[in-house]
N, C-alpha and C positions, 0 to 999 in steps of 0.2 A: 420551425421546431429544429433543433441542433442535433437530434439522435433518434434512431429506428426503432431500437428495443425498450424493454421495460425499464431498464437503467441504462444512464449515458456510461460510457468507458471514461477512464482517467483523461485520456486526450480529449474527449469530448466537454469534460467539466471545465479543462482549462479553455477551450475556445468559447464556451458560453460564458465564462466570466470575462475572458478579453472582449466579447463583444459588447459586454456591459461595462466594464469600468477598464477601459485601455490605458488608460494614464493613471490609473491609482498605482502606488507602490506596492509592488509585489514580494521581493526579496530585499533584504537590509542587513548589513552586518557592521558592528562598530569594531575596527580596528586601531590604528593611528588616527583615521578618519571615519567619517560616514562613506558607505559605500551602497547604494540603493539601486534596484533594476525595476522599471516599470512593469506591468504585463504585457505590453508592447515588446518592450525589450528582450523580456526574459522569452516570449516566443520566438523571436529572431535568435535567440541564442538556443533555442530548443532545436528549431528546425536546421541551423548549423551543425549542430553534433548530430542529430539525426541522418542528415546526409553523410556524415562522416562513417557512421556505423554502418550505414548500405553500402556505401562505399567499400568499406574492408571485408565486406562479405556477409554481414549480418544478415540474418533473415527471419521472417516471421517464426516465432515459437523456440528461437534460439535463445539460449541462457547467458545473460549479462551479470557477472559479478561486480559489486560494488561495495568497496570498504575504504572508508574514510569518516574523520571526525565530522560533526554538523558543520556545514559550510553551503554556501550558494552554489559552489561547484557540485556539491553532493545533491543538492535538488536539481541541478540541470540535466545530469547525468539520469538521475531517476526518471524525470519527465521525459527526456529524450529517448531512452530505451523504450518506453511506453510508445511513442510517436513513431519507433520504427518498427512496431509490433512483435518486440522480443520480451523476453520475461525476465525481470529483474531479482537479483538474488542478493541481498544486501546480507552484509557479513559484520559480526561484530569486531570494532576496530580493535580491542583489547586482546583478541584472540591471538594465540601462537601461531607464527607464520607456518609451520609445517601442519597444525590443523586446518588452516587456511586452505593450503594448499590440495590437502584431503577432502575438504568439504567442495571446493572449486572443482574437483576433478569428479567427485561424486555427483553434482548439480550439473555435470556436462557444459560446464561453461566455456564459451566461445571467446569472449571478448572481457577486459578486466579494466574496471577505473578504479584506482587506489591512490591514498596519500602518496608522498613523494617517499617517505621513509618506508613504508608496507613495500611499494614496487621496487626498492633497491634491495630487499631482502629475499624476494622471490629467487627460487632456487632457477636459472637459466636451463640446468640441464634436466630438470623435471619433465617427464614425456607431456604433462597437462599442458606444462608454460610453453614448449615447444609447439604444442598444437594449435595456439591461440591464433584467432585472425586477427586480433589487433588489441592494443592497450591504451590507456591515456593516464597521465596522474592527473591527480585533482588540484594540482598546483606543483610549485618549484620546476625545476629544469633538469630531468632525468636523462641519460645517456642512452637510455635503452628506448624511449618514445618521448612524443610531444606530451604537453601537459592541454587539459580541455579548453584552454582560451586561444589555444594556438592550432586546433583541430580545423583544418579546411578541407571541403570536397573539392573536388574539379568541377562539379555542377550541381546543380539540384535535382532533388529527386522526388518523384512522387511520394504523398503520404500512403503509408501500408494502413489498410484496411483493418480496423481493430473491431471485434463484437464482445458483447458482454459474456459470452461464456468462454472466451478464451483465456487461457490462463495468463495471470498478470505477474503473479510473484512466487515464489519460493522463501519462507523466512524459516530459517532453522531456530529452534526453539532454545533456550538458553541453558537448557541440560541442569535443572536444578534437582531432578528427580533422577537421572539417568543419561545416556549419551543423547545429542542433539537429533531431533527428526526434522526433516524439511517438508514443512505445512505448505500446501498447494493451495493459493487464494487465486481465483477468477476475478475478472473486471466486475463482474455482478456483484460478488463477495464484498469486493471493497467498496464499491459505489454504493450499494444499497446500507452499508454502515455509516458512510459519511452523509447521508440524507437523513437515516434514522435519527442519528446523534444531533442533525442541525438544529432543529427548535429548541431541545432543551439547553443546547449550549449558548444559544444566543447571541452569536457574534453576526456583526454585519460589516460591512463595505469600509466603515471608519476606522475598525478594529485593528489593533496589533497583537498577535501571538506570539509567544516567546519560544523558541524551540531550544531549549536547555538540555532535555533528557536525550539518550542516543535516538537518531533517525532511523537506526535498524531495527530498533524496536517497534513493532506497528503500533504500540501505543502512541508513542511522539508522531509518528510518521502520519496515521490516519487523522489522529484528534486535533494535532496542530498543523503539520505541513499541508495536507489535504483539506483540511477543514476551512484553514483561511483561504486558499484556493477557490473553494466552491462558493466562498461570501465576497470573494473581492478584496480581502483584507491583506494586511501586510504580515510577514511571517520574519522575525527577528531571529538570527541565528546566534545562539549563544556559544560558550567556549567552555563547557562542562561545568560541572558543579563545583566553582571557586566562587566563594561568596562574594569576595571583592568586585569580581568580575561582572559577577549577576547582578548585583547592586549598580554598577556603572552603567550595564547595558540597560535595566530596566529605568533607571533615571533619563537617560538619554533618548531612548526608544518609546518613551510616555506608554509602557506595556499596558493594555487594558485585560488582557486574558493570559493567567500564568498557569503553566501547568506544571504539578513536582509530584513527589512520592514521599510517603509518611515520614521517612526520615529527615528529608530535608525542610518540611513543614515544622517538624519537632525542633530543629536546631534552630529556625527562625524565629519561633514562638519562644524558645527558652532564651536566646539572646534578647529580645525584646522585654521579657519579664523580669531577667537580670539587671537590666538597664536601670528598668521602673524602682527595682527594691533598692538600688544602687542609691538613688534620690532622696532615700530617708523614709520613714513609716509614714508620714502626714501625705506625702506626695503618693506613694504606693495605695495608699488607702483611698486618697482621693480619686486616682485614676481608675483603680478597680472598681470602684462605687459607681464612677461614670459608663465604664464598660457593662456593670450588670443592668444600669439603669437603659442603657443604648440596647443591650442585647434582649430585653425585655420587651422592649416598644418595639423593635424588629421582629421578634417571634408573634406577638400577638397584633400588632397593626401596621406592620410592613412597612416601618419608619426607623431611620437612625439618625436621629437629630444632632450627636454628636461626633458623624463621620467627619465632618469639617475640622472639629478639632484634634480627631486624632490623624487626618492627614497632614494637618501643621504640624503637629507636635511629636508624631510617631513615624506614620507611614511615610512621610515623604522621605526620611533618612533610609529608607529602604528601595526607594523607587516603585512604592506601592500605591501612591496616593492616585495614580490614574486609574488603579485597577478595578473592573468591572466583576470579576468572576475569578475565582481559584478553581482549580481542577484537580482532583487528588485521584490516582490510579494506581495500579502495577502493586497494591496491597492495602490492608484496611489502615484507616486512620481512627485513632482515639476518639470517642464522641465527645470528651471533654475538651480535646484541641478543637474540633469543628466549633463548639459552643464560644470559644474564646476568641477565634477569628471573626465569628460571627458579631462578638459584642464590640469589635472594631468597626462594625459596620459594611465587612467584608462579605459577599456571598461565596458559598460553596458549592462545588458540584461533584460530586461521590460517584463512580462509576465501577462497574464489574464486568471482566471479560477476560478472555485470553486468546494468544494469538489465532488459534484454530477458528475464531469467530471475527476475525478481521479488525479488531478484536474486541469492540464494544457490545454488550449484550442488555445491560441495564445502565440507566442514568437517573440519579436523584435529582430532578426539576427544581430550579429555585423558588418557583411560584406553590410549590408542594413538597416542601423536603422534609424528610424523615430521618433525623439524624443517626438512627441505629439502624437505618436500611442503606444497602449499595445501591438502591434505586428500584424504577419502575422497569419492567421487562418492556424491550422495545414492541411497539405495536404488531409488526409483521414478524415478531419471532413468539415462539411458543415454549415456554418453560415447564417443565413438570419435574415434580420430586420423586424419584425411584425409591421405593423401598422404605417408606417412611416409617419412623419409630411413634411411639405414644405421644410424643410432642411434635409430631409432624416433619421431623427433621431427617432428610435422606439427601439422595445424591441429586445433584442438580442436573439436569440433562435439556437439552435444547434443540430445536429445529428453526430454519430461518432462511433466508436468501444470502446472509452473511456467514454462513457456516463453510468451513473449506469442504475441499471434496477427499481430504485425505492426505498422506504422507507421500512424498515423493520417493517412487521405487522401492516401497516399502507395503506392502500387501498385508503382511501380518499384522503390523499395527495401526494399518486403515481399517482394517476388519475389527479388530478389538476396540477402535475409536467409536463406534457406532453399536447401538442397540440392536434388537430385532425389528423394532419399528422405526429405525430410521433416526433415532435421535442420538446427539453427540453425547456421551459421556464425559463431564467435565473432571470428574473426579473431586468436586468440591462437594461440601455440605451445606445443605441450610433449609429454609422453607420460606413459604409465600405468605404473605397477609390478603385480606380481601379484596384488597385494590391492586395486587399482582406487584406489589412491591417485594423484593428478595431481600433475606437476611443469611448472611455467611456464617456458618458456625467454625468450619475449619476443612483441613484436607483431609479426605478419605483414607490416605496411607499414613496420615500422622496420627490418627485417634488412639489414645490411652484407655485401656480397659482394666478398670479395678476389680480388686478382689470380690466386691459386692455386685460386679455385672454393669457399673454405671460408666458411660462413656465421657470422656475427657476431650475436649478439643483444646490443643497446646496453644492456639492462636489466641483463645479467650482468655489465657492467663497472660501470654505475651503482652498482651493489649494494655494491662496495668502500669507496665512498665516504659510506655511510650513516653510520657512526661518527666519521667524522673532521669535528670540530667547527670547523674552520677554513673549510670549504666548505658554504656554506649552499644552495647549488643547483646540480645539473649535469646538464646533457643530452650524451649522447653519441650521434653520428650519423656518417655517412658523407661523405666530401667525395673529390672526384677531384683527384688531383694534376695530372692534363695532359687538358685538353678531349678530347682524342681516344683517350682509354684510357677504357673504360666501368667498368673495376673500381674500386673505393672502398677509402681507408685510413681510420683512424678520427681522428675530431675529440672534442674535450671542450669544449663551452661551459660556462664556470664564473662563477657569481657567488659571489665570497668575502663570508664572514661579516664583516660591519662591525666587530662586536664584537672579532674576531679580528686586526683589522689597524688600529687605532685608532693615529694619529700614524705610519703608516708610508707611505713614498713608493710610487708605483707599481710602482718598479724593485724595490723591497723585496718589495712584495706578489707581484709577476710571479715573482721568484726563489724566493719560498717556496712559492708553487703550484706551480711547476715542480718544486721537489723533493719535495712529496707526490705528485705524478703519477710522477715517475721512482720512487718506493718503489713505489706500486701496480704500475707495469709491470714490476716485478723478479716480482711473483706473477701475472701474466699470460703465455698462451701467446704466441709470438713473433708470431703473425700478429693477434692481439687487442691488442698495445700500442697506446697513444695516440700519435699521430705529430704531434698540431696541437694546440695548446690556445689557446682564444679566450677572454680575460678580458672580461665586461660589467659593467659600474657600476651598472646598474640592475636590479632583480628581474625575473626572466621571469614573465609573464604565466601565474595557474594559476587552476585552476577551484575551486568551493568546498570540494572534497575534495584540493584542495592537490596536484593532477597539475598538472603544468607542459603549456601548451598548445604542443605542438611545432609545429604549423601556424601559431602567429602568432610564430616567433621572426624578427625581424628582422636578425639576423646572419648 
């Protein structure tokens, strides 16, 4: 046995895997050529960096700031911090430098790992910067400090004992609805989430998982980086959502488990179907017929006889021919999009969660997939629907070993996070079916209340536009027709896809957008119909997981 508590810590998870798969590929990246570390080699690097941290004076419980793009160095810094008994504080690499300095000081950061460009921008006269015990860049050669690959301690140091109740990470929420809050996750929180997800994800030691989405976000960090370590799989580090680089990585890396967000899956599918249409009506009809047959057989008999054909003709062009499972999170994906991917013979895994839950609460298992659901509640989690309406829809609240302890140095918001019975209030609305599968309706804060007292969930209407390529962004919200009438009508704020309207005048663009909305309105219940359209000429501000920041809308 490699651990003593109920759940292993992150260092213990790594050492368990190391004992089983010492020579397996652990971390890989493709730059000019392939660079790979085995689990044994990664462990050697972790110990070296851990010794350096200890020698700099980093003690158990100290906070270590990590700000960088996805890379092997990022993962080494993350793991070494845990092995040193410190608390990792990953920050958004796109964050303005002033904000980074403020959050780092607020988090009591004593050591910094950062990309070269970030390190060079830090204010050397900032009191927080002056108080640092040490710093390392994740690459490059700064005059301020060594990089992570040059850090050498004068001697080896003993491992720092870490327990499951120790604070492991402080993750600042992206702030889609307000200022960032520092979510406190223990080793137990993160570990229990990894293990509860393990069976449904279906990863094993022969797989390659692709870390494309930002690792500072708990979604990619837990479900890709840490899940790959738990299984002895290979984690391939991407270079951001640049489609050409992504396809090259997936082809070279033989990626078996790909994780994305709705925006990315919609773009990929739109590209696939556009290329098929461009080959003529007969070819389009032939391929879509095969897709329908394949999807039907997969749904009812769990077989996909044309997967080989689609691999050769379509999926291999995207590097998806080795793919076993596609995972979607950080937002709901249209059921229509799910079905089309499944018609190619690809399996989808949809999940739901939030940073405060480490982050996963539900997963939709491949063996019993419900296309309209975000999945089955984890076995050790307890979800209730608070204050349900006559349709059973209410606020989703949850208890479980993966639920955070609260917000760092923020008693007021921590108290507001939990109800009187200790359930965490997610702020999301939904309902459960008889098999404990969860269905999301929208955000509590976003509900539109009509004159007839009907509740409208904006996310449900936005879902209709996911597969419409002419619309790049849409936000549905309520608006008041008259100031003295408190009820709301439905407005759609739309940013058109520039590629779809090249050479079009504003009037032509407006007319086409109105026609698209009118077509969607036909499918909507009368009280849900969009009455007002606002077209914007600039992209709406988004988080790093491509969610529109509703609180930042200027229209």
